[in-house]
C-alpha positions in Angstrom: 25.4 20.1 -1.7 21.8 19.0 -2.0 19.8 15.5 -3.2 16.6 16.3 -4.6 14.3 13.7 -5.2 11.1 13.9 -7.5 8.9 11.1 -8.4 8.0 12.1 -12.1 4.7 11.5 -13.1 1.5 9.7 -11.2 1.9 6.5 -12.5 2.1 4.3 -16.1 0.2 5.2 -19.3 -2.3 3.2 -21.0 1.1 2.2 -23.9 3.4 1.6 -20.9 0.9 -1.1 -19.1 0.3 -2.7 -22.7 3.9 -2.9 -23.2 4.9 -4.4 -19.8 2.0 -6.8 -20.6 3.3 -7.5 -24.4 6.8 -8.1 -22.8 5.8 -10.2 -19.9 3.9 -12.7 -22.5 6.8 -12.8 -24.8 9.0 -14.1 -22.1 11.8 -11.6 -22.9 12.9 -11.9 -19.6 13.9 -15.2 -19.5 16.3 -15.4 -22.4 19.7 -15.3 -20.5 20.3 -18.9 -22.5 20.8 -17.0 -25.4 23.8 -15.5 -23.6 24.8 -19.0 -22.7 24.8 -20.3 -26.5 26.3 -17.2 -27.9 29.4 -17.6 -25.5 29.7 -21.3 -26.1 30.1 -20.6 -29.8 32.1 -18.2 -29.6 30.3 -15.1 -31.3 30.5 -11.4 -30.7 27.8 -9.5 -30.6 26.7 -7.2 -33.0 27.2 -2.8 -33.1 24.5 -1.0 -34.8 26.1 1.7 -37.0 24.3 4.8 -37.1 21.5 4.8 -39.7 22.4 6.4 -43.2 19.7 9.1 -42.7 21.5 10.6 -39.9 24.4 11.3 -42.3 22.4 13.8 -43.9 22.2 16.5 -41.4 24.8 15.4 -38.9 28.7 15.3 -38.8 29.6 11.2 -38.2 33.0 10.1 -37.8 34.5 6.9 -37.0 38.0 5.8 -36.0 40.0 3.1 -33.6 41.1 3.9 -30.7 42.5 0.4 -28.6 41.0 -1.8 -31.6 38.1 -0.9 -30.5 35.6 1.6 -32.6 34.7 4.9 -31.4 32.0 7.3 -33.4 31.7 10.9 -33.2 28.1 12.0 -33.6 27.6 16.2 -33.7 26.1 19.2 -35.5 26.9 19.6 -39.2 26.8 23.1 -39.6 26.9 24.6 -36.1 29.7 25.0 -33.3 29.2 22.4 -30.4 29.3 24.0 -27.0 29.4 20.9 -25.3 30.9 17.3 -25.5 29.4 13.9 -24.3 31.1 11.3 -24.0 28.4 8.5 -23.9 28.4 5.0 -22.9 25.8 2.3 -24.0 24.2 -0.4 -22.1 23.8 -3.7 -22.4 25.3 -5.9 -19.5 29.0 -5.6 -20.5 28.4 -8.3 -23.1 25.9 -6.5 -25.7 26.6 -4.2 -28.2 25.3 -0.8 -29.2 21.9 -1.0 -30.2 20.3 1.1 -32.9 17.6 2.8 -30.4 20.5 4.7 -29.1 20.7 6.3 -32.1 17.6 7.7 -32.6 17.9 8.7 -28.7 21.2 10.6 -29.3 20.3 12.3 -32.7 17.3 14.3 -31.2 19.7 15.7 -28.5 22.5 16.8 -31.0 19.6 18.9 -33.2 18.2 20.1 -30.3 21.4 21.1 -28.0 24.0 21.6 -30.9 26.3 19.2 -28.6 28.8 16.5 -30.1 28.7 13.1 -28.5 31.4 10.4 -28.8 30.0 6.7 -28.5 33.0 3.9 -28.0 31.7 0.7 -28.8 33.6 -0.4 -25.8 34.9 -4.2 -25.7 32.6 -6.7 -24.3 32.7 -9.5 -21.9 33.4 -12.3 -21.7 36.3 -11.4 -24.0 37.2 -8.7 -22.4 37.2 -7.2 -19.0 37.0 -4.1 -16.9 40.2 -2.9 -16.7 40.4 -2.8 -20.9 36.9 -0.7 -20.8 38.3 1.8 -18.8 41.5 2.0 -20.6 39.6 2.9 -23.5 37.1 5.3 -21.6 39.8 7.0 -19.5 42.0 7.8 -23.0 38.6 9.3 -24.5 37.8 11.6 -21.5 41.4 12.4 -21.5 41.2 13.6 -24.7 37.7 15.2 -24.9 39.3 17.1 -21.6 41.8 18.8 -23.5 39.9 19.4 -26.7 37.2 21.2 -24.0 39.7 22.9 -21.9 37.6 21.4 -18.9 34.5 23.1 -20.0 31.1 22.2 -21.6 31.9 18.3 -21.0 29.6 15.5 -19.8 29.9 11.8 -18.7 26.5 9.9 -19.5 25.9 6.5 -19.2 22.8 4.1 -19.6 22.3 0.4 -17.7 25.8 -0.9 -17.5 27.2 2.2 -19.4 26.2 3.9 -16.2 28.4 1.8 -14.0 31.2 2.6 -16.5 30.7 6.4 -16.1 30.3 6.4 -12.3 33.7 4.2 -11.9 34.8 6.6 -14.8 34.2 9.6 -12.3 35.9 8.2 -9.2 39.1 7.5 -11.2 39.0 10.8 -12.2 38.7 11.8 -8.6 41.6 9.7 -7.7 44.1 10.7 -9.9 43.4 13.9 -9.9 42.1 14.6 -13.2 39.6 17.4 -13.3 36.0 16.5 -13.6 33.1 16.9 -16.1 30.4 19.4 -15.8 27.6 16.7 -15.0 27.7 12.9 -15.0 24.0 11.8 -16.0 23.2 8.2 -15.5 20.1 6.6 -17.1 19.1 3.5 -15.3 22.3 2.6 -13.9 24.1 -1.1 -13.3 26.0 0.2 -10.3 26.4 -3.0 -8.4 27.1 -6.4 -10.6 27.0 -8.6 -7.6 23.6 -8.6 -7.2 23.6 -9.0 -4.1 21.0 -6.5 -2.3 18.1 -9.1 -0.5 15.3 -6.7 -2.2 16.4 -7.4 -5.7 14.2 -10.8 -5.1 10.9 -8.6 -5.2 12.1 -6.4 -8.0 13.0 -9.1 -9.8 9.3 -10.3 -9.8 7.9 -6.3 -11.1 10.5 -6.4 -13.7 9.4 -7.8 -17.2 12.7 -7.2 -18.9 15.7 -8.4 -16.6 16.5 -11.6 -15.1 18.5 -11.5 -11.8 20.2 -14.6 -12.4 21.0 -13.6 -16.1 22.5 -9.9 -14.7 24.7 -12.0 -12.0 26.1 -14.3 -14.8 26.9 -11.3 -16.9 28.6 -9.2 -14.1 30.7 -12.1 -12.9 31.8 -12.4 -17.0 32.7 -8.6 -16.8 34.3 -8.7 -13.7 37.0 -11.2 -14.3 39.6 -11.9 -12.1 38.6 -8.1 -10.1 35.8 -9.9 -8.4 32.0 -8.3 -8.6 32.4 -6.2 -5.8 35.9 -4.2 -7.1 34.6 -0.5 -7.2 35.9 -0.5 -10.8 33.4 -2.9 -11.5 30.6 -2.1 -9.1 30.9 1.6 -8.2 28.4 1.6 -5.5 31.6 0.3 -3.1 33.9 3.0 -4.2 34.4 6.6 -2.9 31.2 8.8 -3.2 32.3 12.1 -2.1 33.3 14.6 -4.5 32.0 13.4 -7.3 30.6 15.8 -10.0 26.8 16.8 -9.8 24.6 14.5 -10.6 21.3 13.7 -12.7 19.6 10.4 -12.1 16.7 8.1 -13.8 15.1 4.9 -12.9 11.8 3.4 -13.0 10.0 1.5 -10.2 9.8 -1.5 -12.5 13.6 -2.2 -12.9 15.4 -4.5 -11.0 18.2 -2.3 -10.7 16.1 -0.1 -8.3 16.8 -1.3 -5.0 20.7 -0.6 -5.5 20.2 3.0 -7.6 18.2 3.5 -4.1 21.0 2.5 -2.3 23.2 4.6 -4.1 20.9 7.8 -3.5 21.1 7.3 0.0 25.1 6.8 0.2 25.5 9.9 -2.0 23.4 12.0 -0.1 24.9 11.2 3.1 28.6 11.6 1.4 27.4 15.4 0.4 26.6 14.5 -3.2 24.9 17.3 -5.3 22.2 14.7 -6.9 19.1 15.4 -9.1 17.2 12.2 -8.4 14.3 10.9 -10.7 11.7 8.1 -10.0 9.2 7.1 -12.7 6.1 5.0 -11.3 6.1 1.8 -13.6 8.8 2.5 -15.9 10.7 -0.7 -17.4 14.5 -0.2 -17.6 15.8 2.0 -20.0 12.1 3.4 -21.1 14.1 6.4 -22.4 14.5 5.0 -25.7 11.2 3.7 -26.1 8.2 5.7 -27.9 6.5 6.2 -24.7 4.7 9.3 -23.1 7.1 8.5 -20.0 10.2 8.8 -22.3 9.5 12.2 -23.8 9.1 13.8 -20.2 12.8 11.9 -19.4 14.1 13.1 -22.0 13.2 16.5 -21.3 14.6 16.0 -18.1 18.1 14.8 -19.9 18.0 17.8 -21.9 17.5 20.4 -19.0 20.8 18.5 -17.3 22.6 19.1 -20.5 22.2 22.2 -21.1 23.1 23.0 -17.1 26.6 21.7 -18.3 26.8 24.1 -21.5 29.6 27.1 -20.5 27.9 29.8 -18.6 25.0 27.6 -17.4 26.6 27.9 -13.8 23.1 26.6 -12.1 22.2 23.0 -11.5 18.5 22.3 -13.1 15.5 20.8 -11.6 15.5 23.0 -8.4 11.8 22.4 -8.1 12.3 18.6 -6.8 12.2 18.4 -3.4 15.2 18.6 -1.3 16.2 15.7 1.2 
């Protein structure tokens, strides 16, 4: 096993540079006060429902598990050879946003896969134990349905942290692992204690270091911010399933993601690692040239998990 590291692209496109200028001018970065106001008034964030037009060409189902809504999005008229447990971002305090549905629907159309998308419980009312009780139950259900084949866990931002912690739980409890783990802009250490984050915070036009620390403490609850269930970078990294990880260099989470890359490599991980110069947090959801390229990487990673594929994607990357 090895880590394959690839710097994807030569630099941000004009559209990406203009987006970053807009984000800085809009003050998007310093809006953590809105979270504090919402908490003070006891308001829970909304979750975006699938847009109505998706019902025309997809199979969409809704159910309740442990009091949380769980969506299934799949092809309307094709058998699904691949099932994906998808965990959305939002710093553990914000709900599922509409852009995820467009992103996932495109993957369903191209790969005929099925996504299971939980609206997992959010902080400050809920904490890591409740989240993982839900996602572990859903994973067990999918594993039984797939008989251990054609199953992927994919997480974005805070959902990436949940996905990695779930994989660690599976190994600790002897539960069969997924065919692949896909992490996009993952938040792997909510303590935000890495000294390199200070410089990364200046480069990031979206995420605020202090706001993330607040959200991380709320999610951790009584466990503490360095508990592996909350911050999986502190958990066991040996024996993880094959991993694909994508991160932008203008993301405040970059130093911890690089730290994870190095630790996972030392632990013998099978890791395909992609860095995108100048990209912001979760750029994969945006209408950018670099987002199209990143989505192709994700499609290849999903395709490699199809039953019978049997190979790791992106073998042309640099081995480290």
